Every structure is written in structure tokens, then in C-alpha cells.
C-alpha positions as CSV (number, residue, x, y, z in Angstrom):
1,M,-2.8,-262.4,61.2
2,Q,-2.6,-259.3,59.0
3,P,-3.3,-259.6,55.2
4,L,0.1,-260.0,53.2
5,L,0.6,-257.3,50.5
6,I,2.1,-259.2,47.7
7,N,5.4,-257.8,46.3
8,P,4.5,-256.7,42.8
9,T,8.1,-257.3,41.6
10,R,8.0,-260.8,42.5
11,R,7.3,-263.3,39.6
12,L,4.4,-265.5,40.8
13,E,2.5,-268.2,38.9
14,P,-1.0,-267.3,38.7
15,S,-2.2,-270.9,39.0
16,K,-0.4,-271.1,42.4
17,I,-2.2,-268.0,43.8
18,S,-5.7,-268.4,45.4
19,Y,-7.9,-266.0,47.0
20,R,-8.4,-267.4,50.4
21,G,-11.4,-265.9,52.1
22,M,-13.1,-262.6,51.8
23,V,-10.4,-260.2,52.2
24,P,-11.5,-257.0,50.5
25,P,-9.0,-255.1,48.3
26,P,-8.2,-251.6,48.7
27,A,-10.9,-248.9,48.2
28,G,-11.1,-247.4,44.7
29,L,-10.8,-250.5,42.7
30,G,-14.4,-250.6,41.9
31,A,-15.4,-253.3,39.6
32,R,-12.2,-255.2,40.4
33,R,-13.2,-255.4,44.0
34,M,-16.9,-256.6,43.1
35,R,-15.3,-259.2,40.9
36,L,-13.0,-260.6,43.8
37,E,-16.0,-260.8,46.1
38,I,-17.9,-262.7,43.6
39,L,-15.0,-265.1,43.0
40,A,-14.8,-265.5,46.8
41,L,-18.4,-266.4,47.1
42,F,-18.1,-268.8,44.2
43,R,-15.2,-270.6,45.9
44,I,-17.2,-270.8,49.3
45,F,-20.0,-272.5,47.7
46,T,-18.2,-274.8,45.5
47,G,-15.1,-275.6,47.5
48,Q,-13.0,-274.7,44.5
49,K,-9.6,-272.8,44.4
50,L,-9.7,-269.8,42.2
51,K,-6.9,-268.2,40.3
52,V,-6.0,-264.5,40.6
53,S,-4.3,-262.8,37.6
54,K,-0.9,-261.3,37.7
55,R,-2.5,-258.0,36.9
56,L,-4.4,-258.0,40.2
57,V,-1.3,-259.1,42.0
58,S,0.7,-256.5,40.6
59,Q,-1.7,-253.7,41.7
60,G,-1.1,-254.8,45.4
61,I,-4.4,-256.8,46.0
62,P,-3.9,-258.1,49.5
63,L,-4.2,-261.9,49.7
64,K,-4.7,-263.4,53.2
65,T,-2.0,-265.7,54.0
66,E,-2.8,-269.2,55.5
67,D,-2.3,-269.7,59.2
68,R,-2.4,-273.0,61.0
69,L,-6.1,-272.7,61.7
70,Q,-7.0,-272.3,58.3
71,E,-4.9,-275.0,56.6
72,E,-6.8,-277.6,54.6
73,A,-5.3,-281.0,55.7
74,A,-4.4,-283.6,53.0
75,P,-7.3,-286.2,52.5
76,G,-7.4,-288.6,55.4
77,K,-5.2,-286.3,57.6
78,R,-5.8,-283.9,60.5
79,T,-4.1,-280.9,61.7
80,V,-2.9,-281.7,65.2
81,Y,-3.1,-279.1,67.9
82,E,-1.1,-279.4,71.2
83,E,-3.2,-279.9,74.3
84,E,-2.1,-276.8,76.1
85,Y,-2.9,-274.8,73.1
86,V,-6.5,-276.4,73.1
87,R,-6.8,-275.8,77.0
88,Q,-6.0,-272.1,76.7
89,L,-8.4,-271.7,73.8
90,F,-11.4,-273.1,75.8
91,D,-10.4,-271.4,79.0
92,T,-10.6,-268.1,77.1
93,I,-14.0,-268.5,75.8
94,A,-15.4,-270.4,78.8
95,P,-17.6,-267.5,80.2
96,R,-19.6,-267.4,76.9
97,Y,-19.2,-270.9,75.6
98,D,-22.9,-272.1,76.6
99,L,-24.5,-269.0,75.3
100,L,-22.6,-269.2,72.0
101,N,-23.4,-272.9,71.5
102,H,-27.1,-272.3,71.8
103,I,-27.1,-269.2,69.7
104,L,-25.0,-270.6,67.0
105,S,-26.9,-273.8,66.8
106,S,-30.4,-272.3,67.3
107,G,-30.8,-274.6,70.4
108,I,-30.4,-277.7,68.2
109,D,-27.4,-278.9,70.2
110,I,-29.7,-279.3,73.3
111,L,-32.0,-281.7,71.4
112,W,-29.0,-283.6,70.1
113,R,-27.8,-284.2,73.6
114,K,-31.3,-285.3,74.8
115,K,-31.4,-287.8,72.0
116,A,-27.8,-289.1,72.7
117,I,-28.8,-289.9,76.4
118,R,-32.1,-291.4,75.4
119,L,-30.1,-294.0,73.3
120,L,-28.1,-294.9,76.5
121,R,-31.3,-295.6,78.7
122,A,-31.5,-299.1,77.4
123,Y,-28.0,-299.9,78.8
124,Q,-29.0,-298.6,82.4
125,P,-25.3,-297.6,83.2
126,K,-24.6,-297.1,86.9
127,R,-21.3,-295.4,86.5
128,I,-20.8,-292.9,83.7
129,L,-17.5,-291.3,82.6
130,D,-18.1,-287.9,80.5
131,V,-15.0,-287.2,78.6
132,A,-14.1,-283.7,77.5
133,T,-17.1,-282.7,79.7
134,G,-16.7,-278.9,79.2
135,T,-19.3,-277.1,81.1
136,A,-21.0,-280.4,81.9
137,D,-24.0,-280.0,79.8
138,L,-24.0,-283.7,78.7
139,A,-23.2,-284.8,82.2
140,M,-26.2,-283.2,83.5
141,E,-28.4,-284.5,80.8
142,A,-27.1,-288.0,81.7
143,A,-28.1,-287.5,85.2
144,R,-31.7,-288.1,84.0
145,L,-30.8,-291.8,83.8
146,K,-30.2,-291.8,87.6
147,P,-26.9,-293.6,87.6
148,D,-24.9,-294.0,90.9
149,S,-22.5,-291.5,89.7
150,I,-21.1,-289.5,86.8
151,L,-17.4,-288.4,86.6
152,G,-16.7,-285.4,84.2
153,I,-13.1,-285.0,82.9
154,D,-11.8,-282.0,81.0
155,I,-8.3,-280.3,80.4
156,A,-9.8,-276.8,80.7
157,P,-10.2,-275.5,84.4
158,Q,-12.3,-272.6,83.5
159,M,-14.8,-274.6,81.7
160,L,-15.0,-276.9,84.7
161,K,-15.4,-273.9,87.1
162,I,-18.6,-273.0,85.1
163,G,-19.9,-276.6,85.0
164,R,-19.5,-276.9,88.8
165,E,-21.7,-273.8,89.3
166,K,-24.3,-275.2,86.9
167,I,-24.3,-278.5,88.8
168,R,-24.7,-276.7,92.2
169,R,-27.6,-274.7,90.8
170,K,-29.3,-278.0,89.6
171,N,-28.6,-279.7,93.0
172,L,-26.8,-282.4,91.2
173,G,-23.5,-282.4,93.4
174,H,-24.3,-285.8,94.9
175,R,-24.3,-287.4,91.4
176,I,-21.9,-285.5,89.3
177,T,-18.1,-284.8,90.0
178,L,-15.8,-282.7,87.7
179,E,-12.0,-283.2,87.6
180,V,-9.1,-281.9,85.6
181,G,-7.8,-284.5,83.3
182,S,-6.6,-285.5,79.8
183,A,-8.7,-287.6,77.5
184,E,-5.4,-289.3,76.3
185,T,-4.3,-290.4,79.7
186,L,-7.7,-290.8,81.7
187,P,-6.9,-290.7,85.4
188,V,-9.2,-293.8,86.2
189,P,-8.6,-297.4,86.6
190,D,-9.2,-300.0,83.9
191,K,-12.8,-301.5,83.5
192,S,-14.3,-299.0,86.0
193,F,-17.3,-297.5,83.9
194,D,-20.5,-298.9,82.4
195,A,-20.7,-296.1,79.8
196,V,-18.2,-293.4,78.5
197,T,-19.8,-290.4,76.8
198,V,-18.2,-287.4,74.9
199,A,-20.1,-284.6,73.0
200,F,-18.2,-282.5,70.6
201,G,-14.9,-283.3,72.0
202,V,-13.2,-286.2,70.2
203,R,-12.3,-283.9,67.4
204,N,-10.2,-282.0,69.8
205,F,-8.1,-285.0,71.0
206,S,-4.4,-284.4,69.9
207,N,-4.1,-288.1,69.4
208,L,-7.5,-289.4,68.3
209,K,-6.6,-293.2,68.4
210,Q,-4.9,-292.8,71.9
211,G,-8.0,-291.0,73.4
212,L,-10.4,-293.5,71.9
213,S,-8.3,-296.3,73.2
214,E,-8.4,-294.8,76.6
215,M,-12.2,-294.7,76.5
216,R,-12.2,-298.5,75.7
217,R,-9.8,-299.1,78.5
218,V,-11.9,-297.8,81.2
219,L,-15.1,-299.5,80.0
220,K,-16.4,-302.6,81.9
221,S,-17.2,-305.8,80.2
222,G,-20.3,-305.2,77.9
223,G,-19.8,-301.5,78.3
224,V,-20.8,-298.8,75.7
225,A,-19.3,-295.7,74.3
226,M,-21.5,-292.9,73.1
227,I,-19.8,-290.1,70.9
228,L,-21.8,-287.2,69.7
229,E,-19.9,-285.1,67.1
230,F,-20.2,-282.7,64.2
231,S,-20.1,-284.3,60.8
232,L,-20.2,-282.9,57.1
233,P,-23.5,-283.1,55.1
234,R,-23.0,-284.8,52.0
235,R,-26.0,-283.6,49.8
236,A,-26.5,-280.3,48.0
237,P,-27.4,-277.7,48.8
238,I,-27.1,-278.5,52.7
239,K,-23.5,-279.2,51.9
240,Q,-22.8,-275.8,50.5
241,L,-24.9,-273.9,52.9
242,Y,-23.3,-275.6,55.8
243,R,-19.8,-274.8,54.6
244,F,-20.7,-271.2,54.1
245,Y,-22.1,-270.9,57.6
246,F,-19.1,-272.7,59.3
247,R,-16.4,-270.7,57.2
248,Q,-18.0,-267.4,57.1
249,I,-20.8,-266.8,59.5
250,L,-19.8,-268.8,62.6
251,P,-16.2,-267.4,62.9
252,W,-17.6,-264.0,62.6
253,I,-20.5,-264.1,65.2
254,G,-18.5,-266.5,67.5
255,G,-15.4,-264.2,67.5
256,W,-17.4,-261.0,68.1
257,I,-19.4,-262.4,71.1
258,S,-16.5,-264.4,72.6
259,R,-13.9,-261.9,71.8
260,S,-11.9,-264.8,70.6
261,K,-11.8,-264.9,66.7
262,E,-9.0,-267.6,66.8
263,A,-11.3,-269.9,68.8
264,Y,-14.0,-269.8,66.2
265,R,-11.6,-270.2,63.4
266,Y,-10.4,-273.4,65.1
267,L,-13.8,-274.9,65.3
268,P,-14.6,-275.0,61.5
269,S,-11.1,-276.3,60.9
270,T,-11.5,-279.3,63.2
271,V,-14.9,-280.1,61.8
272,A,-13.8,-280.0,58.2
273,Q,-10.9,-282.3,59.0
274,F,-12.6,-284.8,61.4
275,P,-12.8,-288.2,59.9
276,D,-16.6,-288.6,60.3
277,G,-19.0,-291.3,59.2
278,Q,-17.7,-294.7,58.0
279,E,-14.1,-293.5,58.3
280,F,-14.6,-292.8,62.0
281,C,-16.3,-296.2,62.5
282,T,-13.2,-297.7,61.1
283,I,-10.9,-296.0,63.6
284,L,-13.3,-297.2,66.4
285,R,-13.0,-300.7,65.2
286,S,-9.1,-300.4,65.0
287,V,-8.9,-299.7,68.8
288,G,-11.1,-302.6,69.6
289,F,-14.8,-301.4,69.6
290,T,-17.4,-303.7,68.0
291,G,-21.0,-303.4,67.2
292,I,-20.9,-299.8,66.0
293,K,-24.2,-298.0,65.3
294,T,-24.4,-294.5,63.8
295,F,-27.3,-292.0,64.1
296,P,-27.1,-288.9,61.7
297,L,-28.8,-285.8,63.1
298,T,-30.2,-282.8,61.3
299,L,-29.4,-283.7,57.6
300,G,-26.0,-285.0,58.6
301,I,-24.7,-281.9,60.6
302,A,-24.1,-284.1,63.6
303,T,-23.7,-287.9,64.2
304,I,-24.1,-290.1,67.3
305,Y,-22.0,-293.1,67.4
306,L,-22.6,-296.0,69.7
307,A,-19.7,-298.4,70.1
308,H,-19.4,-301.5,72.3
309,I,-17.1,-303.9,74.1
310,S,-18.3,-307.6,74.0
311,N,-17.9,-309.6,77.1
312,E,-15.6,-312.0,75.4
313,E,-13.2,-309.3,74.5
314,V,-12.8,-307.8,77.8
315,E,-12.4,-311.2,79.5
316,Q,-9.5,-312.3,77.2
């Protein structure tokens, strides 16, 4: 989206104008440009909205308008994206998705997946469903548990194509199968899996409760759901540094390497609006999960959730 040049003849309340993001003003404004950049940095680190004076507006300072990937949802609400939009987004970045994940996380995402699967070892699952499997990284890690079978489901065919090639190279085709499917209407029977997993996928569900309800539906008596997802650090200065990285660094690097700036504006927006921590635990309980445990990772940047179904609940 192009910056919008504010009409200098239009009367605007300065309290209603915020400088959203680091959009540089026209050359030649000197100190005024520096002032705006300082204000933008202040906003990034504090999360506060800043006022821009009528004088700056009247001189044609371009303010970047909000698009649907940059909207800040009201407290407790998420911006919902259509499934087809999400599918196209991930199909577009599929060829460089793994590379970007490892670069942008400095490889920490690999360690997170390993820990998540280690937590499942005690359950000794024989049949595992990996929802929003993407390029099958978590499914391949889960193969270390030596289950009888792993089924990976994802809405993006191009992501699955890359996943199948990775599975072939690792000689895991006898254990892992990938299929196109929606998390909100899982194409599998009730009570058919011992464990359901999802890594960095639940925040992309168009209908979060529906997706979680489907995960519960397909679990056997005594089954477990393991969810690995980004979360927001609560303590300073990690909170401010994390916000700066996700809003400014990640979209720039991700957009440059993947050639899709939109996809890497989408990511920070979904993380910022995701109901993490105890709020997410409350949602899990609302769809019927019990015995929920949380495992914060790397100063709270990500969290593993384990959610269970008791034998009594399933039998009723």
C-alpha cells in the first residue's frame, strides 16, 4: 500500500493522527525528518500512539495508512483472515519458508520443536495427527518417537510438496503421510489419534475455537494435544526488543528474502493478536480440554501447551 499524502486543506484533529511505522518524510525537511524518526522509534519501544502536529500535516508529511495486516485489534479480539487468503500466502513463500524460519529465529525454532516432542515421549503415542504441518518439520521430529503412523494436514499444497520431498530424503515415507485439509474440518474420523500436534499454526486458524474443537474430536480416550506457538514476552526490556524485532526487522528481512512483504507483515499481526498464556488455556478448557500445562520458552517468546482428554469425558 502506498503512503497517503494528507490533503493540507482538510481540517484534522492532531490527537487523531498517529505516525504509524517508519515512513520517511520528503527529502529536505532536515530536523523535522529526524524528529519524526525519533518519534517513530519511541512509539516502537513504548507501544504508545504519538501525535503529529497540524503544521507537519499541512506540509504534506506522508502518513502510512492502515491496511488489514497492520490493524491493532481491540483487546481480546483477533483479526480473522479467510482460509483461502492464508493458503495463498503460505503457498507463495513455501520455497523459502524453512530457510527464513531458521534465519529469523537463529535456529531456536529447531530446539523448540525438539523439546515439544520430548514432552510427548511419556505418552508413547501410536497414531499422531500433525495439524497445519506446513513443510513437515514437526512431523519429522515426531517420527523420533517411532509411532505406527503420522498424518500431516495442511491447507497449502506447495508447503506439502516441499514437505513430501523432505520426508523422501529422510526415508520416512513409511511412517509419515501428508494430505491437504483444513484444521477446522479435519478429514479424519472421531477418536482416531493418540496425539494431535500443531506448531506455529493455531494462530492462523480462521475460527480458533472450531479448530481446537476439531483437534479434541479426533483424539482417543486419554489423548493429548501438544501446541507450540509464539507468545508475547511480559518483562522489559525483552518485551520492547521483541516488539521492535517483530514489527520492524522481521517484516523487512522476511519480505526481502521471500519476496513477499505481505506475508511477513501478516506474521507479526497474528502473533500480536493471539490470545496466549492463560487466555489461551481458558479457550482450551472451553472446548473440553483438561489438565492443561504450559511451558514458556526462551524468555516467553514461545510457549508449549499440553492439553488432555480424560477417559471419563470421552466415554460419556
